[in-house]
C-alpha positions as CSV (number, residue, x, y, z in Angstrom):
1,M,-23.0,-33.3,-27.4
2,R,-25.5,-30.7,-27.8
3,K,-24.4,-28.9,-24.7
4,T,-20.8,-28.7,-25.8
5,K,-22.2,-27.4,-29.0
6,I,-23.4,-24.1,-26.7
7,F,-21.0,-23.6,-24.5
8,E,-18.3,-23.7,-27.0
9,R,-20.2,-20.4,-28.9
10,I,-20.6,-19.1,-25.2
11,W,-17.2,-19.0,-24.9
12,I,-15.8,-17.8,-28.2
13,G,-18.7,-15.5,-27.7
14,V,-17.3,-14.2,-24.5
15,G,-13.7,-14.1,-25.6
16,T,-14.9,-11.9,-29.0
17,M,-16.4,-9.1,-26.6
18,T,-13.6,-9.4,-24.1
19,L,-11.4,-8.7,-27.1
20,W,-13.7,-6.1,-28.6
21,A,-14.1,-4.1,-25.3
22,S,-10.0,-4.3,-24.8
23,M,-9.4,-2.3,-28.2
24,P,-9.1,1.1,-26.6
25,A,-6.2,-0.1,-24.2
26,H,-3.9,-0.4,-27.7
27,A,-4.1,3.2,-27.7
28,A,-0.9,5.7,-27.5
29,L,-0.2,6.4,-23.4
30,P,1.8,8.8,-22.5
31,S,5.6,8.9,-21.9
32,P,6.1,8.1,-17.9
33,T,7.2,11.2,-15.5
34,A,10.3,10.4,-13.2
35,P,9.6,10.2,-10.0
36,A,9.8,13.1,-7.5
37,G,13.6,12.6,-6.0
38,A,14.7,12.7,-9.9
39,T,14.1,16.2,-10.6
40,G,15.5,18.0,-13.5
41,T,17.0,14.7,-15.2
42,T,16.9,14.1,-18.9
43,S,15.4,10.7,-20.7
44,T,19.2,9.4,-20.3
45,D,20.8,10.3,-16.5
46,W,18.6,6.7,-16.1
47,L,20.7,6.8,-12.6
48,T,19.0,9.6,-11.0
49,V,16.0,7.9,-11.7
50,L,16.8,5.1,-10.4
51,G,17.4,6.5,-7.6
52,G,14.4,8.6,-7.0
53,Y,12.2,5.4,-8.0
54,I,14.7,3.6,-5.1
55,K,13.6,6.6,-2.5
56,A,10.0,6.5,-3.5
57,G,9.9,2.7,-2.7
58,A,11.7,3.1,0.8
59,V,9.1,6.1,1.5
60,L,6.5,3.2,0.4
61,L,8.3,0.4,2.3
62,G,8.1,2.8,5.1
63,L,4.5,3.4,5.0
64,A,3.6,0.0,4.9
65,L,5.4,-0.6,8.4
66,S,4.0,1.9,9.9
67,V,0.3,0.4,8.8
68,V,1.3,-2.9,10.2
69,G,2.5,-0.9,13.2
70,F,-0.7,0.5,13.5
71,L,-2.8,-2.3,13.2
72,W,-0.4,-4.4,15.8
73,I,-1.1,-1.8,18.2
74,A,-4.8,-1.5,17.2
75,W,-5.0,-5.1,17.5
76,A,-3.6,-5.3,20.7
77,S,-5.5,-2.5,22.2
78,L,-8.1,-4.7,21.5
79,A,-6.9,-7.8,23.0
80,K,-6.4,-5.5,26.6
81,L,-10.0,-4.4,26.5
82,N,-10.8,-8.0,25.9
83,E,-9.0,-8.8,29.4
84,V,-10.6,-5.7,30.9
85,R,-14.1,-6.5,30.2
86,A,-12.8,-10.6,31.5
87,K,-11.7,-9.0,34.8
88,K,-8.5,-10.2,34.0
89,A,-6.7,-6.4,33.9
90,E,-8.0,-3.1,34.9
91,W,-9.0,0.1,33.0
92,G,-5.7,1.9,34.3
93,E,-3.7,-0.9,32.3
94,F,-5.8,-0.5,29.2
95,G,-5.5,3.6,29.4
96,L,-1.9,3.5,29.5
97,Y,-1.2,0.8,26.6
98,V,-3.7,3.1,24.7
99,G,-1.8,5.7,25.4
100,A,1.7,4.6,24.8
101,G,0.6,2.8,21.3
102,A,-0.5,6.4,20.4
103,G,3.0,7.7,21.3
104,V,4.6,5.0,19.3
105,L,2.8,5.5,16.3
106,L,3.4,9.5,17.3
107,F,7.2,9.0,16.8
108,I,6.7,6.5,13.9
109,T,4.6,8.7,12.0
110,Y,7.4,11.8,13.1
111,L,10.9,9.5,11.7
112,L,9.0,8.6,8.6
113,N,8.4,12.4,7.9
114,Q,11.6,13.3,8.5
115,A,13.0,10.3,6.1
116,A,11.1,11.3,3.5
117,V,13.1,14.9,3.5
118,V,16.4,13.3,4.2
119,L,16.4,10.3,1.9
120,P,18.4,12.3,-1.5
């Protein structure tokens, strides 16, 4: 019974400290800025702002997919290196695999840069 009272007081103290520490978070926040694709808009032109956010989301999705592609190629290259070390493949195959992977990554990066410019 005595231990529960101590734990109760500790939790009340932790809750009070948490509430006290979060007080500066209730300050006035600055107004949000429009995304990069929505230049020259007013606060009432919400369709252009929404389009800017969609463009930013599409670019972010493309970057996320390129990161997944990079990780996939890195994992596959390590798997091919493991095969070379186990003498199931040759070094030439590994070099070709890594070179082709680097070429694919460069092409993906080029396409992402072009897509970021083309998207309205």
